[in-house]
C-alpha positions as CSV (number, residue, x, y, z in Angstrom):
1,M,17.1,1.2,10.0
2,I,17.3,-2.6,10.2
3,M,18.5,-3.8,6.8
4,N,18.0,-7.5,7.3
5,N,14.9,-8.6,9.3
6,D,15.8,-12.3,9.2
7,N,19.3,-11.6,10.5
8,F,17.8,-9.5,13.3
9,L,15.4,-12.2,14.4
10,Q,18.1,-14.9,14.2
11,N,20.3,-12.9,16.5
12,L,17.6,-12.4,19.1
13,T,16.7,-16.1,18.9
14,K,20.3,-17.0,19.3
15,I,20.5,-14.9,22.5
16,C,17.2,-15.9,24.2
17,G,15.9,-19.0,22.4
18,S,13.1,-19.3,19.8
19,Q,10.5,-19.8,22.6
20,N,11.3,-16.4,24.0
21,V,10.9,-14.4,20.8
22,S,7.4,-13.6,19.4
23,Q,6.0,-11.8,16.4
24,D,2.4,-12.8,17.0
25,P,0.3,-10.0,15.6
26,K,-2.1,-10.2,18.5
27,D,0.7,-9.7,21.0
28,L,2.3,-6.9,19.0
29,K,-1.0,-5.0,19.0
30,E,-1.3,-5.3,22.8
31,Y,2.1,-3.6,23.2
32,S,1.2,-0.7,20.9
33,K,-1.4,0.8,23.3
34,D,-2.3,1.3,26.9
35,L,-4.9,3.2,28.9
36,S,-3.3,6.6,28.4
37,F,-4.0,9.2,25.7
38,I,-0.7,8.3,23.9
39,K,-0.7,6.4,20.7
40,G,2.1,3.9,20.2
41,K,3.6,2.2,17.2
42,S,3.5,-1.6,16.7
43,P,6.8,-3.2,17.8
44,L,8.8,-5.5,15.6
45,C,8.7,-8.3,18.1
46,I,8.7,-9.2,21.8
47,V,11.6,-10.8,23.5
48,W,11.8,-12.3,27.0
49,P,15.3,-12.5,28.5
50,S,16.0,-14.7,31.5
51,N,19.1,-13.1,32.9
52,S,21.3,-10.0,32.8
53,Q,23.8,-11.4,30.3
54,Q,21.0,-11.8,27.8
55,V,19.8,-8.2,28.5
56,T,23.4,-7.1,27.9
57,N,23.7,-9.0,24.6
58,I,20.3,-7.6,23.4
59,V,21.3,-4.0,24.1
60,K,24.7,-4.5,22.3
61,L,22.8,-5.9,19.4
62,A,20.5,-2.9,19.3
63,N,23.6,-0.6,19.1
64,E,25.0,-2.7,16.2
65,L,21.8,-3.2,14.1
66,K,20.2,0.2,15.0
67,F,16.9,-0.8,16.5
68,Y,15.1,0.5,19.6
69,I,14.4,-1.2,22.9
70,I,11.3,-0.5,25.1
71,P,11.9,-2.1,28.5
72,V,8.8,-3.6,30.2
73,S,8.9,-5.1,33.6
74,L,5.6,-7.0,33.6
75,D,2.7,-7.8,31.4
76,S,-0.2,-5.7,32.6
77,K,-3.4,-4.6,31.0
78,F,-3.5,-1.7,33.4
79,K,-0.6,0.4,32.2
80,H,-1.8,3.9,31.7
81,H,1.1,6.4,31.5
82,G,2.3,5.8,28.0
83,D,5.9,5.5,29.1
84,S,6.3,1.9,27.8
85,L,4.8,2.4,24.3
86,P,7.0,2.3,21.2
87,K,7.2,5.8,19.8
88,K,9.5,5.0,16.8
89,D,9.5,2.3,14.1
90,N,12.0,-0.5,14.4
91,S,11.3,-1.0,18.2
92,I,11.2,-4.2,20.1
93,I,9.6,-4.9,23.5
94,L,12.2,-6.1,26.1
95,N,9.8,-8.0,28.4
96,L,11.5,-8.7,31.8
97,S,8.5,-10.6,33.3
98,R,10.3,-13.9,33.2
99,M,13.1,-12.5,35.4
100,N,10.9,-12.9,38.4
101,K,13.0,-14.3,41.2
102,V,13.2,-13.1,44.8
103,L,16.9,-13.4,45.0
104,S,17.3,-12.9,48.8
105,I,15.5,-11.7,51.9
106,D,17.7,-10.4,54.7
107,R,15.5,-9.8,57.8
108,K,18.4,-8.7,60.0
109,N,19.4,-5.9,57.6
110,R,15.8,-5.3,56.4
111,V,16.5,-5.6,52.7
112,V,15.1,-7.7,49.8
113,M,16.7,-8.3,46.4
114,V,14.3,-8.8,43.5
115,E,14.3,-9.0,39.8
116,P,12.1,-6.7,37.6
117,G,9.4,-9.4,37.0
118,V,8.6,-9.7,40.7
119,S,5.1,-8.3,41.4
120,F,3.4,-7.0,44.5
121,G,1.0,-9.9,44.5
122,Q,4.0,-12.3,44.5
123,L,6.2,-10.6,47.1
124,V,3.9,-9.2,49.8
125,P,2.7,-12.6,51.1
126,I,6.3,-14.0,51.1
127,L,7.6,-11.1,53.2
128,K,4.6,-11.3,55.6
129,K,5.6,-14.9,56.4
130,K,9.1,-13.6,57.3
131,G,7.7,-10.9,59.6
132,V,8.8,-8.0,57.4
133,R,7.0,-5.7,54.9
134,L,7.7,-3.5,51.9
135,L,7.3,0.2,52.1
136,L,4.2,0.2,49.9
137,P,2.6,2.9,47.8
138,L,-1.1,3.3,48.3
139,N,-2.8,0.0,47.6
140,P,-0.7,-1.0,44.6
141,T,-2.0,-3.3,41.8
142,A,-1.0,-7.0,42.4
143,S,0.3,-7.3,38.8
144,R,2.7,-4.3,39.1
145,S,6.4,-4.7,39.2
146,V,7.9,-3.9,42.7
147,L,11.2,-2.9,41.2
148,A,9.7,-0.6,38.5
149,T,7.5,1.1,41.1
150,A,10.6,2.0,43.2
151,L,12.4,3.2,40.0
152,E,9.5,5.5,39.3
153,R,9.7,7.0,42.8
154,E,6.1,6.4,43.6
155,P,5.5,7.7,47.1
156,I,5.2,5.4,50.1
157,T,2.5,5.7,52.7
158,I,4.9,5.8,55.7
159,P,6.8,9.2,55.4
160,R,8.7,8.7,58.7
161,Y,10.8,6.0,56.8
162,H,11.1,8.2,53.7
163,W,14.6,9.7,54.4
164,D,15.6,10.3,50.8
165,S,13.7,10.9,47.5
166,S,15.1,7.5,46.3
167,D,13.6,5.4,49.1
168,P,12.9,2.5,49.2
169,L,15.4,1.8,46.3
170,L,18.9,0.8,47.4
171,C,21.5,-0.9,45.1
172,T,20.9,-1.9,41.5
173,E,22.4,-3.9,38.7
174,V,21.9,-2.0,35.5
175,V,22.7,-2.4,31.8
176,F,23.3,1.0,30.3
177,G,22.4,1.9,26.7
178,T,26.0,1.3,25.8
179,G,25.6,-2.4,26.7
180,D,27.8,-2.0,29.8
181,L,26.7,-3.8,32.9
182,F,27.2,-1.9,36.1
183,R,26.3,-2.3,39.8
184,T,25.5,0.8,42.0
185,G,26.1,1.5,45.6
186,T,27.9,-1.0,47.8
187,A,26.9,-3.7,45.3
188,A,29.7,-2.4,43.1
189,G,32.3,-4.3,45.0
190,P,34.8,-5.4,45.9
191,G,33.8,-9.0,45.1
192,T,30.8,-10.6,43.5
193,I,27.3,-10.4,45.2
194,K,27.7,-13.9,46.5
195,Q,31.1,-13.1,48.0
196,Q,29.7,-9.9,49.6
197,Q,26.8,-11.7,51.1
198,K,29.0,-14.5,52.4
199,M,31.0,-11.8,54.3
200,G,27.8,-10.4,55.8
201,Q,27.2,-7.5,53.4
202,A,23.6,-6.8,52.3
203,Q,23.8,-4.2,49.5
204,V,22.0,-1.7,51.7
205,N,23.9,1.5,51.0
206,P,22.9,3.0,47.5
207,M,25.6,5.7,47.5
208,G,28.5,5.3,45.1
209,P,30.7,3.8,43.9
210,T,33.2,6.6,44.8
211,Q,31.5,10.1,44.8
212,F,29.2,9.2,41.9
213,S,25.8,7.7,42.6
214,P,24.4,6.5,39.3
215,F,21.2,5.2,40.8
216,R,20.0,8.8,40.9
217,I,20.0,9.2,37.2
218,I,18.4,5.8,36.6
219,Q,15.4,6.6,38.8
220,G,12.7,8.4,37.0
221,A,14.4,7.9,33.6
222,Q,11.6,5.6,32.4
223,G,14.0,3.1,31.0
224,S,15.7,5.6,28.7
225,L,19.2,5.3,30.2
226,G,19.5,1.8,31.4
227,V,17.7,-1.5,32.1
228,V,17.7,-2.6,35.7
229,T,18.1,-6.4,36.1
230,W,17.8,-6.5,39.9
231,A,17.6,-4.1,42.8
232,T,17.6,-4.2,46.6
233,L,14.8,-2.5,48.5
234,K,14.3,-1.4,52.1
235,L,12.1,-3.4,54.4
236,E,10.6,-2.8,57.9
237,L,9.6,-5.2,60.6
238,F,5.9,-6.0,60.5
239,P,4.1,-4.4,63.5
240,S,2.6,-6.7,66.1
241,T,0.0,-4.1,67.0
242,Q,-1.6,-1.4,64.8
243,K,-4.3,1.1,65.7
244,V,-6.1,3.0,63.0
245,Y,-7.3,6.6,63.4
246,H,-9.6,8.2,60.9
247,F,-10.6,11.9,61.3
248,Q,-12.5,14.1,58.9
249,S,-13.3,17.7,58.4
250,D,-14.7,20.1,55.8
251,N,-11.6,22.3,56.4
252,I,-8.5,21.0,54.7
253,Q,-6.2,23.2,56.7
254,N,-7.3,21.6,60.0
255,L,-6.1,18.2,58.8
256,L,-3.0,19.6,57.2
257,D,-1.9,21.2,60.5
258,L,-2.5,18.0,62.4
259,Q,-0.7,15.9,59.8
260,Y,2.3,18.3,59.9
261,E,2.6,18.0,63.7
262,L,2.2,14.2,63.7
263,L,5.0,13.9,61.2
264,K,7.3,16.4,62.9
265,Y,7.4,14.3,66.0
266,R,7.5,10.9,64.1
267,L,4.5,9.7,66.0
268,C,2.8,7.4,63.5
269,D,3.6,5.1,60.6
270,E,1.1,5.4,57.7
271,L,-0.1,9.0,57.4
272,F,-2.0,10.7,54.5
273,I,-5.1,12.7,53.5
274,L,-7.8,11.6,51.0
275,N,-10.9,13.3,49.9
276,N,-14.2,11.5,50.3
277,L,-14.2,10.2,46.7
278,S,-10.7,8.6,46.8
279,L,-11.4,7.0,50.2
280,A,-14.7,5.5,48.9
281,C,-12.9,4.1,45.9
282,L,-10.4,2.4,48.2
283,L,-13.0,0.9,50.5
284,K,-15.6,-0.3,48.0
285,Q,-15.5,-2.4,44.8
286,N,-18.3,-1.2,42.5
287,P,-19.7,2.2,41.4
288,Q,-23.0,1.9,43.4
289,E,-21.3,1.2,46.7
290,I,-18.8,3.9,46.1
291,S,-21.5,6.5,45.3
292,E,-23.4,5.5,48.5
293,L,-20.4,5.8,50.7
294,V,-19.1,9.1,49.5
295,G,-22.1,11.0,51.0
296,N,-21.2,9.6,54.5
297,F,-17.8,11.2,54.6
298,K,-16.9,14.9,54.9
299,R,-14.7,16.0,52.1
300,W,-11.3,15.7,53.8
301,N,-10.2,12.5,55.6
302,L,-7.0,12.1,57.6
303,I,-5.9,8.5,58.2
304,Y,-2.9,7.6,60.4
305,I,-1.7,4.4,62.1
306,L,0.0,4.0,65.4
307,S,2.2,0.9,65.5
308,G,4.0,-1.1,68.1
309,R,6.3,-4.2,68.1
310,G,7.3,-6.7,70.7
311,P,6.2,-7.1,74.3
312,L,5.7,-3.4,75.0
313,A,3.7,-2.7,71.8
314,K,0.5,-1.7,73.6
315,D,2.4,0.5,76.1
316,K,4.0,2.3,73.1
317,I,0.6,2.9,71.5
318,S,-0.8,4.2,74.8
319,Y,1.8,6.9,75.3
320,L,1.7,7.8,71.6
321,E,-2.1,8.4,72.0
322,G,-1.4,10.7,74.8
323,D,1.1,12.7,72.7
324,V,-1.4,13.0,69.9
325,D,-4.1,14.2,72.2
326,E,-1.8,16.9,73.5
327,I,-1.1,18.1,69.9
328,K,-4.8,18.2,69.1
329,A,-5.5,20.2,72.2
330,E,-2.8,22.7,71.4
331,L,-4.1,23.1,67.8
332,G,-7.6,23.6,69.1
333,I,-9.2,21.9,66.2
334,N,-12.5,19.9,66.2
335,L,-12.4,16.7,64.3
336,S,-15.2,14.2,63.8
337,A,-15.4,10.5,63.1
338,P,-17.3,9.4,59.9
339,K,-21.1,8.8,60.1
340,V,-20.7,5.3,58.8
341,E,-18.4,2.9,60.7
342,I,-15.3,1.9,58.8
343,S,-13.5,-1.0,60.5
344,D,-9.8,-0.9,61.2
345,K,-9.5,-4.2,59.2
346,E,-10.9,-2.5,56.0
347,I,-8.3,0.3,56.2
348,L,-5.4,-2.0,57.1
349,H,-6.3,-4.2,54.2
350,F,-5.7,-1.5,51.6
351,L,-2.6,-0.3,53.3
352,N,-0.9,-3.7,53.7
353,E,-2.2,-5.6,50.6
354,S,-2.3,-5.2,46.9
355,C,-5.4,-5.2,44.8
356,E,-6.3,-7.1,41.6
357,K,-7.6,-4.2,39.7
358,P,-6.4,-0.5,40.1
359,W,-8.7,1.0,42.8
360,R,-8.9,4.2,40.8
361,M,-10.7,2.3,38.0
362,R,-13.5,1.1,40.2
363,L,-15.8,4.2,39.9
364,K,-16.1,4.7,36.1
365,G,-13.7,2.2,34.5
366,A,-10.9,4.7,33.6
367,Y,-9.0,7.5,35.1
368,E,-6.3,10.0,34.4
369,D,-4.0,11.0,37.2
370,M,-2.1,14.3,37.6
371,F,0.5,14.4,40.3
372,F,3.4,16.6,41.4
373,L,5.4,17.8,44.4
374,T,4.9,20.9,46.3
375,S,5.4,22.5,49.7
376,F,3.0,22.5,52.7
377,E,1.9,26.1,52.2
378,K,0.8,25.8,48.5
379,I,-1.5,22.7,48.8
380,S,-4.8,24.6,49.3
381,K,-4.0,26.9,46.3
382,F,-3.6,23.9,43.9
383,I,-6.8,22.4,45.2
384,S,-8.6,25.6,44.4
385,V,-7.3,25.5,40.8
386,M,-8.7,22.0,40.4
387,D,-12.0,22.8,42.0
388,A,-12.5,25.7,39.6
389,N,-12.0,23.5,36.6
390,F,-13.6,20.2,37.7
391,K,-16.3,21.1,40.2
392,K,-14.9,18.8,42.9
393,D,-15.7,15.7,40.9
394,F,-12.3,14.1,41.2
395,G,-10.2,12.2,43.7
396,I,-7.4,13.8,45.8
397,Y,-4.5,12.1,47.6
398,I,-2.1,14.1,49.7
399,Q,1.0,12.3,50.8
400,P,3.9,13.9,52.8
401,I,7.3,12.6,51.7
402,N,10.9,13.0,52.7
403,Q,10.1,13.4,56.4
404,G,7.4,16.0,55.5
405,T,9.8,18.4,53.7
406,S,7.6,18.2,50.7
407,Y,4.3,16.7,49.6
408,H,3.0,14.5,46.8
409,I,-0.4,15.7,45.6
410,E,-2.4,13.6,43.2
411,F,-5.6,14.5,41.4
412,D,-7.5,11.5,39.9
413,L,-10.0,12.3,37.1
414,Y,-12.5,9.5,36.7
415,Y,-14.3,8.9,33.4
416,E,-16.1,6.4,31.3
417,P,-13.8,5.3,28.5
418,E,-16.7,4.7,26.1
419,D,-17.9,8.3,26.2
420,K,-15.8,9.9,23.5
421,N,-16.9,13.5,24.3
422,V,-15.9,13.1,28.0
423,V,-12.5,11.6,26.9
424,K,-11.9,14.6,24.6
425,T,-12.8,17.1,27.3
426,I,-10.6,15.4,29.9
427,K,-7.7,15.4,27.5
428,E,-8.1,19.1,26.6
429,K,-8.5,20.1,30.3
430,I,-5.5,18.2,31.5
431,L,-3.2,20.2,29.2
432,S,-4.8,23.5,30.2
433,V,-5.0,22.8,34.0
434,G,-1.5,21.2,34.0
435,N,-0.1,24.5,32.7
436,Q,-2.0,26.5,35.3
437,L,-0.6,24.3,38.1
438,M,3.0,24.6,36.8
439,D,2.6,28.4,36.5
440,K,1.7,28.4,40.2
441,G,4.8,26.4,41.2
442,A,3.8,22.7,40.9
443,F,6.9,20.6,40.3
444,F,6.1,17.6,38.0
445,S,9.0,15.4,39.0
446,R,7.6,12.4,37.1
447,P,6.3,13.7,33.8
448,Y,4.3,11.2,31.8
449,G,2.0,11.2,28.8
450,I,0.5,14.1,27.0
451,W,1.8,16.7,29.4
452,T,5.5,15.8,29.2
453,K,6.3,18.4,26.6
454,D,4.5,21.1,28.6
455,V,6.5,20.1,31.7
456,F,9.9,20.5,29.9
457,S,8.7,23.8,28.3
458,H,8.7,25.2,31.8
459,H,12.4,24.3,32.3
460,S,15.3,26.2,31.1
461,A,17.2,25.3,27.9
462,E,20.3,24.7,30.0
463,T,18.5,22.0,32.1
464,I,17.3,20.2,29.0
465,D,20.8,20.4,27.4
466,A,22.3,18.9,30.6
467,L,19.8,16.0,30.5
468,K,20.6,15.3,26.8
469,K,24.3,15.2,27.6
470,V,23.6,12.6,30.3
471,K,21.6,10.6,27.7
472,K,24.5,10.8,25.3
473,I,26.9,9.4,27.8
474,F,24.8,6.4,28.9
475,D,22.9,5.8,25.7
476,P,24.8,7.4,22.9
477,N,22.8,5.7,20.1
478,N,19.5,6.5,21.7
479,V,18.4,2.8,21.6
480,L,16.6,2.8,25.0
481,N,13.0,4.0,25.0
482,P,13.4,7.0,22.7
483,G,10.8,9.7,22.9
484,V,10.2,9.8,26.6
485,L,11.0,12.8,28.8
486,C,12.9,15.3,26.6
487,F,14.7,12.7,24.6
488,D,12.6,13.1,21.5
489,D,15.2,13.3,18.8
């Protein structure tokens, strides 16, 4: 409990400056809600640090005066998971949006170092000019934080470059809940970052220091263990030639079998399956256009990209096409192109660029997403569960990850936020269907919102105890984002 509110504000002002601390009621209200079904509390204030030392001082002050910190990477009206809402009184918003520098771009080593306030809309064009590209999630929102997206382990669309569940995240600088500043991986030393870079190091290896790799506990922790003040991320060279392939079928297994073979031999870059509704939402901007386009697609759509670089790019694509044709012949499957012509440019646009408004909001203005990891063999079973509950009126995105060893499946439930009856029905069904999916083996590796408690109820008490011990080590006073995951006390 904060005993002296004036003293509390004076300390924050001393750390960050009066222009970087706000108690404007309008601003505070904005940070007490998002587009999820979670209800947040009004924060005490918003503070904008400009460097890691200020973050460190704020975390130490929280431990001293007993208030809570909710880290937020960027201002965004599109937040919808409830993970950055204050869940306790005496909370402040630690807004990192003014830490928005691209600290370095190393084309040779294919790595970029960014602060948490760097957005996709800011970074993607800069990298394109350098001839490199981020390993992007599916059409990210321009206002989203690049660093936060990597911390949340959102899947990338190029599974052949997804070697580890942590990719594309590499090294980090983090302020733990104790107030200690720490650097992970090769960034830990010896020497400062500038000294390392002067010697040719690029902070590429995330492992360590020693046998301990703390970046693994930071990822997916939703800001409950530490505040990351910069990170390095993997890049790839931008292809000089790309060729788009779009096949469709009413039989999901045909496309899954082909997808599996394409990935096994590392033949393509982008590779994923969408149902007709999700694909239409990606291609069109308004509800009428989306509804018209949906009927021109079969239910299941496989999209993959063959890419080439340098003087032999076209030759490479030519022999890759031959390999793919052989695989299709061996599988003996008949695939068709869509009735309506979709240009390569349209597909490449949503794969290589960010969008101003989340594409999942285009159909009805709001959505709730349910996503989890599973194995290849169980995908059809989970789709059947959703079909039985929602009558096929939802989006589906199937993304192989980790070289195809597992799959990210996402179900997007679109709804009109003004219709209170629909909102209530969606909320109730999510809890019911989520439990059905977990009972059948769905692994919710990124639990958010109203189904977080149900996710942890499916784990053993020993697992939860272990997680709470980790929390106690890195945030002993529970000052960082209390109430998320299983850290509810």
